[in-house]
C-alpha positions as CSV (number, residue, x, y, z in Angstrom):
1,Q,-6.5,-14.5,15.1
2,A,-7.2,-12.2,12.2
3,V,-9.2,-12.3,9.0
4,H,-8.1,-10.1,6.2
5,N,-10.0,-9.1,3.1
6,H,-8.9,-7.0,0.1
7,V,-11.5,-6.0,-2.5
8,I,-11.0,-4.0,-5.7
9,V,-13.3,-0.9,-5.4
10,A,-12.4,1.0,-8.6
11,Y,-10.7,0.8,-11.9
12,I,-9.4,4.3,-12.8
13,P,-8.4,5.0,-16.5
14,T,-5.0,6.6,-17.0
15,G,-2.7,7.3,-19.9
16,V,-0.9,4.5,-21.7
17,S,1.1,2.1,-19.6
18,P,1.1,3.5,-16.0
19,I,4.3,2.3,-14.2
20,G,5.1,4.3,-11.0
21,I,2.6,5.5,-8.4
22,V,3.0,7.8,-5.5
23,F,0.7,9.3,-2.8
24,N,1.1,13.0,-2.1
25,P,0.2,13.6,1.6
26,V,0.2,17.4,1.0
27,N,-3.0,17.3,-1.2
28,N,-4.1,13.7,-0.6
29,L,-3.8,12.9,-4.3
30,I,-2.4,9.8,-6.1
31,Y,0.0,10.4,-9.0
32,A,0.5,7.8,-11.7
33,A,3.4,8.0,-14.3
34,N,2.2,6.8,-17.7
35,Q,5.4,5.6,-19.5
36,I,4.2,5.4,-23.1
37,S,1.9,8.5,-23.3
38,G,4.3,10.6,-21.3
39,T,1.7,11.9,-18.9
40,V,1.0,11.9,-15.2
41,T,-2.6,11.1,-14.1
42,V,-3.8,12.7,-10.8
43,I,-6.5,10.9,-8.8
44,D,-8.4,12.1,-5.8
45,A,-9.7,10.2,-2.8
46,N,-13.1,9.6,-4.6
47,N,-11.1,7.7,-7.3
48,T,-11.8,10.5,-9.9
49,V,-9.2,11.7,-12.3
50,V,-8.7,15.4,-11.5
51,N,-5.9,16.2,-13.9
52,T,-3.7,14.8,-16.6
53,I,-0.4,16.5,-17.0
54,Q,1.4,16.2,-20.3
55,L,5.1,16.1,-20.1
56,V,7.5,16.8,-23.0
57,P,8.4,15.6,-25.4
58,S,4.8,14.5,-25.9
59,F,5.6,12.0,-28.7
60,P,4.8,8.5,-27.4
61,G,7.7,6.9,-25.6
62,F,10.1,9.9,-26.0
63,C,9.7,11.1,-22.4
64,S,9.0,7.8,-20.6
65,P,8.1,8.8,-17.0
66,V,8.6,5.8,-14.7
67,S,9.1,6.9,-11.1
68,L,7.8,9.6,-8.8
69,C,8.5,11.0,-5.3
70,V,7.1,13.8,-3.2
71,N,8.8,16.7,-1.3
72,T,7.3,16.4,2.2
73,N,9.4,19.1,3.9
74,I,7.0,21.8,5.0
75,A,9.8,24.3,5.3
76,S,10.9,23.8,1.7
77,T,9.8,26.0,-1.2
78,G,9.1,22.7,-3.0
79,Y,6.7,21.4,-0.3
80,G,4.2,19.1,-2.0
81,H,6.0,19.1,-5.4
82,V,6.1,15.8,-7.2
83,Y,9.4,14.8,-9.0
84,V,9.1,12.6,-12.0
85,A,11.9,10.5,-13.5
86,C,11.6,10.7,-17.3
87,S,13.8,7.8,-18.4
88,V,14.2,8.3,-22.1
89,A,14.4,12.2,-21.9
90,N,17.1,11.9,-19.2
91,K,15.5,14.5,-16.9
92,V,13.4,14.9,-13.8
93,D,10.3,17.0,-14.2
94,V,8.9,19.0,-11.2
95,I,5.1,19.3,-10.8
96,N,3.8,21.9,-8.4
97,L,0.5,21.8,-6.4
98,S,-1.3,23.6,-9.2
99,F,-0.3,20.7,-11.6
100,H,2.1,22.7,-13.6
101,V,5.6,21.6,-14.6
102,V,7.7,24.3,-13.1
103,A,11.1,22.8,-13.9
104,S,12.9,20.2,-16.0
105,I,16.2,19.1,-14.6
106,M,18.7,17.3,-16.7
107,V,20.3,14.3,-15.0
108,G,22.3,11.3,-16.1
109,L,21.4,8.7,-18.8
110,R,18.2,6.7,-18.2
111,P,17.0,7.8,-14.8
112,M,15.0,4.9,-13.4
113,S,14.1,5.8,-9.9
114,V,13.7,9.0,-7.8
115,A,13.5,9.4,-4.0
116,Y,13.1,12.4,-1.7
117,N,15.3,12.6,1.4
118,P,13.6,14.5,4.3
119,V,16.8,14.7,6.4
120,N,18.9,16.7,4.0
121,N,16.1,18.1,1.7
122,R,17.5,16.5,-1.5
123,V,16.0,14.6,-4.4
124,Y,17.9,11.7,-5.9
125,A,17.7,10.3,-9.4
126,V,19.5,7.0,-10.1
127,N,20.8,6.7,-13.7
128,L,21.0,3.2,-15.1
129,V,23.2,3.8,-18.2
130,S,25.6,6.5,-16.8
131,N,26.0,4.5,-13.6
132,N,25.6,7.4,-11.3
133,L,23.3,9.3,-8.9
134,S,22.1,12.8,-9.6
135,I,21.5,14.9,-6.5
136,I,18.9,17.7,-6.8
137,D,18.4,20.8,-4.7
138,P,14.6,21.4,-4.6
139,E,15.0,25.0,-3.5
140,I,16.5,25.9,-6.8
141,N,15.3,22.9,-8.9
142,A,18.8,22.1,-10.1
143,T,21.5,19.5,-9.5
144,I,24.0,20.4,-6.7
145,P,27.4,21.6,-7.8
146,G,30.0,19.0,-8.8
147,P,29.7,15.7,-10.7
148,P,27.0,13.2,-9.9
149,L,27.8,10.4,-7.4
150,D,29.4,7.3,-9.0
151,V,27.6,4.1,-8.0
152,F,28.3,1.6,-10.9
153,G,26.8,-1.8,-11.4
154,N,23.7,-0.7,-13.4
155,P,22.0,1.1,-10.6
156,I,18.2,0.8,-11.0
157,A,16.6,1.9,-7.7
158,V,17.2,4.4,-4.9
159,G,15.7,4.3,-1.4
160,I,16.0,6.6,1.6
161,H,16.1,5.8,5.3
162,P,13.9,8.7,6.5
163,V,15.2,8.6,10.1
164,N,18.9,9.0,9.4
165,G,18.8,10.1,5.8
166,E,21.0,7.4,4.5
167,V,20.8,6.7,0.7
168,Y,20.5,3.1,-0.6
169,V,21.1,2.3,-4.2
170,A,20.4,-1.1,-5.8
171,Q,23.2,-2.3,-8.1
172,S,21.3,-4.7,-10.5
173,L,24.5,-6.0,-12.2
174,F,26.3,-6.8,-9.0
175,N,23.3,-8.2,-7.0
176,S,24.2,-5.8,-4.2
177,V,23.2,-2.5,-2.5
178,I,25.5,0.4,-1.9
179,V,24.9,2.9,1.0
180,F,25.8,6.5,1.5
181,N,25.2,8.8,4.4
182,S,23.2,12.0,4.1
183,G,26.4,13.9,3.3
184,H,27.0,11.5,0.4
185,A,30.0,9.8,1.9
186,F,30.3,6.0,1.2
187,I,29.2,3.8,4.1
188,S,29.0,0.2,2.9
189,S,28.4,-2.2,0.1
190,I,25.9,-5.0,0.9
191,P,26.2,-8.2,-1.2
192,G,23.8,-11.1,-1.4
193,T,20.6,-9.1,-2.0
194,G,19.3,-11.7,-4.5
195,V,19.4,-11.7,-8.3
196,Y,18.7,-8.4,-10.0
197,P,17.7,-6.1,-7.1
198,I,15.1,-3.7,-8.6
199,D,13.4,-1.8,-5.8
200,I,14.3,-0.4,-2.3
201,S,11.8,0.6,0.4
202,F,11.6,1.5,4.1
203,N,9.5,-0.4,6.6
204,P,8.5,1.8,9.5
205,A,7.1,-1.2,11.4
206,N,10.7,-2.5,12.0
207,L,12.8,0.5,10.9
208,S,14.5,-1.6,8.2
209,M,15.3,-1.2,4.6
210,Y,14.0,-3.9,2.1
211,V,15.4,-4.7,-1.3
212,T,13.3,-6.5,-3.9
213,A,15.1,-9.1,-6.0
214,Y,13.3,-9.5,-9.3
215,A,15.0,-12.5,-10.7
216,S,15.3,-14.6,-7.5
217,N,11.6,-14.0,-6.5
218,S,12.5,-12.7,-3.0
219,I,12.7,-9.6,-0.8
220,C,15.6,-9.1,1.7
221,Q,15.6,-7.2,5.0
222,I,18.7,-5.0,5.5
223,D,20.0,-4.3,9.0
224,P,20.3,-0.5,8.9
225,V,23.0,-0.5,11.6
226,L,25.3,-3.4,10.6
227,Y,24.5,-3.1,6.8
228,T,23.9,-6.8,6.4
229,I,21.1,-9.0,5.1
230,L,19.0,-10.1,8.1
231,T,16.7,-12.4,6.2
232,T,15.5,-13.3,2.7
233,I,11.8,-13.8,2.3
234,P,10.5,-15.8,-0.7
235,V,7.6,-14.0,-2.4
236,G,5.9,-14.5,-5.8
237,T,7.3,-14.6,-9.3
238,K,9.1,-11.5,-10.6
239,P,8.5,-9.0,-7.7
240,T,8.8,-5.4,-8.9
241,H,7.9,-3.0,-6.0
242,S,7.1,-2.8,-2.3
243,F,5.3,-0.2,-0.2
244,F,4.0,0.1,3.4
245,N,0.4,0.3,4.6
246,S,0.3,2.4,7.8
247,V,-3.1,1.1,8.8
248,N,-2.2,-2.6,9.2
249,S,1.6,-2.1,9.3
250,F,2.1,-4.6,6.5
251,L,4.6,-4.4,3.7
252,Y,3.1,-5.1,0.3
253,V,5.2,-6.7,-2.5
254,L,3.9,-6.7,-6.0
255,N,4.6,-9.9,-7.9
256,A,4.3,-8.8,-11.5
257,S,4.5,-12.1,-13.3
258,I,1.6,-13.9,-11.6
259,G,-0.6,-11.0,-10.5
260,T,-0.3,-11.4,-6.8
261,I,0.6,-9.3,-3.8
262,S,2.7,-10.8,-1.0
263,I,1.7,-9.2,2.3
264,I,4.5,-9.3,5.0
265,K,4.3,-8.6,8.7
266,A,7.0,-6.8,10.7
267,D,8.4,-10.1,11.8
268,N,8.9,-11.0,8.1
269,S,6.3,-13.7,8.1
270,I,3.9,-13.6,5.1
271,E,0.5,-12.8,6.5
272,Y,-1.1,-14.0,3.2
273,T,-0.9,-13.7,-0.5
274,Y,-3.6,-11.7,-2.3
275,N,-4.4,-12.8,-5.8
276,V,-5.3,-9.5,-7.4
277,G,-5.0,-10.8,-10.9
278,I,-3.1,-7.7,-12.1
279,H,0.5,-7.6,-13.3
280,S,1.5,-4.5,-11.5
281,T,4.8,-2.6,-11.4
282,G,4.0,0.2,-8.9
283,G,1.8,1.0,-6.0
284,D,1.3,3.1,-2.9
285,F,-1.0,3.5,0.1
286,N,-3.4,6.5,0.4
287,S,-3.6,7.3,4.1
288,S,-6.5,9.8,3.4
289,N,-9.0,7.2,2.3
290,G,-7.3,3.9,3.4
291,L,-7.1,2.5,-0.1
292,I,-4.2,0.8,-1.8
293,Y,-3.5,1.9,-5.4
294,I,-1.5,-0.2,-7.9
295,S,-0.7,0.3,-11.5
296,D,-2.1,-1.9,-14.3
297,P,0.0,-1.1,-17.4
298,A,-1.6,-3.8,-19.5
299,H,-5.0,-2.1,-19.3
300,N,-4.0,1.5,-18.9
301,Q,-5.5,2.0,-15.5
302,V,-4.9,2.3,-11.8
303,V,-6.7,-0.1,-9.5
304,A,-7.9,1.0,-6.1
305,I,-8.2,-1.7,-3.4
306,S,-9.8,-1.6,0.0
307,Y,-8.6,-3.4,3.0
308,A,-10.6,-4.8,5.9
309,G,-9.0,-6.5,8.9
310,L,-11.1,-8.4,11.5
311,T,-9.6,-9.4,14.8
312,I,-11.3,-12.4,16.4
313,S,-11.0,-13.5,20.0
314,D,-9.0,-16.7,20.7
315,D,-12.1,-18.6,21.9
316,Y,-14.1,-17.8,18.8
317,N,-13.6,-21.2,17.1
318,E,-14.5,-23.0,20.3
319,I,-17.7,-21.0,20.6
320,K,-18.5,-21.5,16.9
321,A,-18.1,-25.3,17.2
322,D,-20.3,-25.3,20.3
323,L,-23.1,-23.5,18.5
324,Q,-23.1,-26.2,15.8
325,Y,-24.8,-28.5,18.4
326,N,-26.2,-26.1,21.0
327,I,-28.2,-23.4,19.5
328,A,-28.7,-20.0,21.0
329,L,-31.1,-17.1,20.8
330,V,-30.0,-13.5,20.4
331,Q,-31.2,-11.4,23.3
332,H,-29.7,-8.1,22.2
333,S,-26.8,-6.9,20.0
334,R,-24.8,-3.7,19.8
335,F,-22.2,-2.5,17.3
336,I,-19.7,0.2,18.3
337,V,-18.0,1.9,15.4
338,T,-15.0,4.2,15.3
339,G,-14.8,6.7,12.5
340,A,-17.2,9.2,10.9
341,E,-19.4,6.8,9.0
342,R,-21.8,4.1,10.3
343,I,-22.7,0.6,9.5
344,H,-25.0,0.2,6.6
345,S,-26.6,-2.5,4.5
346,F,-27.0,-5.0,7.4
347,R,-28.4,-8.3,6.3
348,L,-29.3,-11.6,8.1
349,N,-28.4,-14.6,5.9
350,R,-29.6,-18.1,6.6
351,F,-29.3,-21.4,4.8
352,N,-32.1,-24.0,5.1
353,M,-31.6,-27.7,5.3
354,Y,-31.5,-27.9,1.5
355,G,-28.7,-25.3,1.3
356,K,-30.9,-22.5,-0.1
357,L,-29.9,-19.1,1.1
358,S,-32.5,-16.5,2.3
359,R,-31.5,-12.9,3.0
360,K,-33.3,-10.4,5.2
361,A,-32.4,-6.7,5.5
362,L,-32.7,-5.4,9.1
363,S,-33.3,-1.9,10.3
364,M,-30.8,-0.2,12.6
365,E,-31.0,2.4,15.3
366,S,-27.9,4.5,15.1
367,Y,-26.8,7.2,17.4
368,T,-23.6,8.9,18.6
369,S,-22.5,8.0,22.1
370,P,-22.5,11.2,24.3
371,Q,-19.7,9.8,26.4
372,S,-17.2,8.8,23.7
373,G,-18.5,10.5,20.6
374,I,-18.3,7.2,18.6
375,N,-21.1,5.7,16.6
376,V,-23.3,3.1,18.2
377,V,-25.8,0.8,16.3
378,E,-28.5,-1.1,18.2
379,M,-29.8,-4.1,16.3
380,A,-33.3,-4.8,17.8
381,G,-34.2,-6.8,14.7
382,L,-31.7,-9.6,15.7
383,A,-33.5,-10.3,19.0
384,G,-35.0,-13.8,18.9
385,T,-33.0,-15.0,15.9
386,I,-31.2,-18.3,16.2
387,I,-27.4,-18.5,16.2
388,D,-26.3,-21.8,14.8
389,G,-24.1,-23.1,11.9
390,K,-26.6,-22.1,9.2
391,M,-26.7,-18.3,9.7
392,N,-24.4,-15.3,9.3
393,W,-24.6,-11.5,9.3
394,T,-23.2,-9.2,6.7
395,F,-22.8,-5.5,6.8
396,K,-20.6,-2.8,5.1
397,L,-18.1,-0.7,6.9
398,P,-15.8,2.0,5.3
399,A,-12.1,1.8,5.4
400,L,-10.2,3.2,8.5
401,H,-13.0,2.1,10.8
402,T,-13.1,-0.4,13.6
403,V,-16.2,-2.2,14.9
404,S,-16.7,-4.0,18.2
405,I,-19.6,-6.4,18.3
406,L,-21.4,-7.1,21.6
407,V,-24.0,-9.9,21.5
408,W,-26.1,-11.1,24.5
409,I,-27.3,-14.7,23.8
410,R,-29.3,-17.3,25.6
411,Y,-28.2,-20.9,25.2
412,F,-30.5,-23.9,24.6
413,R,-28.5,-27.0,25.4
414,L,-29.7,-30.5,24.8
415,R,-29.4,-31.4,28.4
416,D,-31.8,-28.6,29.3
417,L,-34.5,-30.2,27.2
418,L,-34.3,-33.6,28.9
419,D,-36.4,-34.7,31.8
420,S,-34.2,-34.6,34.8
421,S,-36.4,-37.2,36.6
């Protein structure tokens, strides 16, 4: 079994009303598009704002950046550039790695979503009012020759299958998704996506596309071969966006109306629902520090969330129940930790018969294993302590680490205390 824990670790101030968020793997920075103030906030792995980029027009609401994507093609001259859909200004701004706006590309009316296609090295902007898809060449920062691609049905989101380069567009009016290949030829129209599809994402855990249906409180898995809906998963109220966490292989769905996140496994079962208490519209996973970032437009901030997953052996509950009645003494304990950092802040917690909690900090002997190079912590201070239903251990471990706990114990069973004669 597994135990999961998400904890808010930072509130990072942004501009007014942050909407879209994207992680740039080229410089390991988070970019947040602030719709009302017309700015982009750039955040580093330490959750510090390193730059605020003012877009034009700067008058509040006249630019309206809402969505971002990143050029991840190392062979492209636009490698690492961030593309920002400016909805009211009807353009896509291009931000280079020096945080300068190097181009403003006019697109259709009310661009609502942008996506980068690594297969054909193109950037797509879907335009809600003009009902079309603008296609941008990042080598020249201009739309490709010819008219934009007609999609109709109030298109509001675009997503890319990064393996085959196929382009998926959510038609919010028709409750459907339309699919084109990387050469922009029509492939299929997929009905039955739920009411008001608003977001499209790719799930690497099962190589499927997912469309979020805002008005029917669901997310649908699309078969990328047959172009049909495989399953519909109920989530929270008014889901707005989904993104993938490469550490735990879960898909995160932001439920804006109730401030929760539905966390979905590759088999489409909901692992659990995290009540984050924030009505978010955008988010992404930062693979450089293992944190999840979501927008909080109501409070003009981005929220950083850590994730910890603990895998427990199948016989854990049986052993735990046994220790309720048959106490044991710790003989020795060892913690083996992957990652650069080590365990810290180790405490022994114990409740007495009246329910009062006492805490004791324990010292640790830490060293690096010469055989494996991983960190080892010897806990001599635990020797002789009792394991029963009234004690627990707590310690802190950074993200992207795994800990294996080895404990040698000696049981004291009731039958061992009875006179056998």
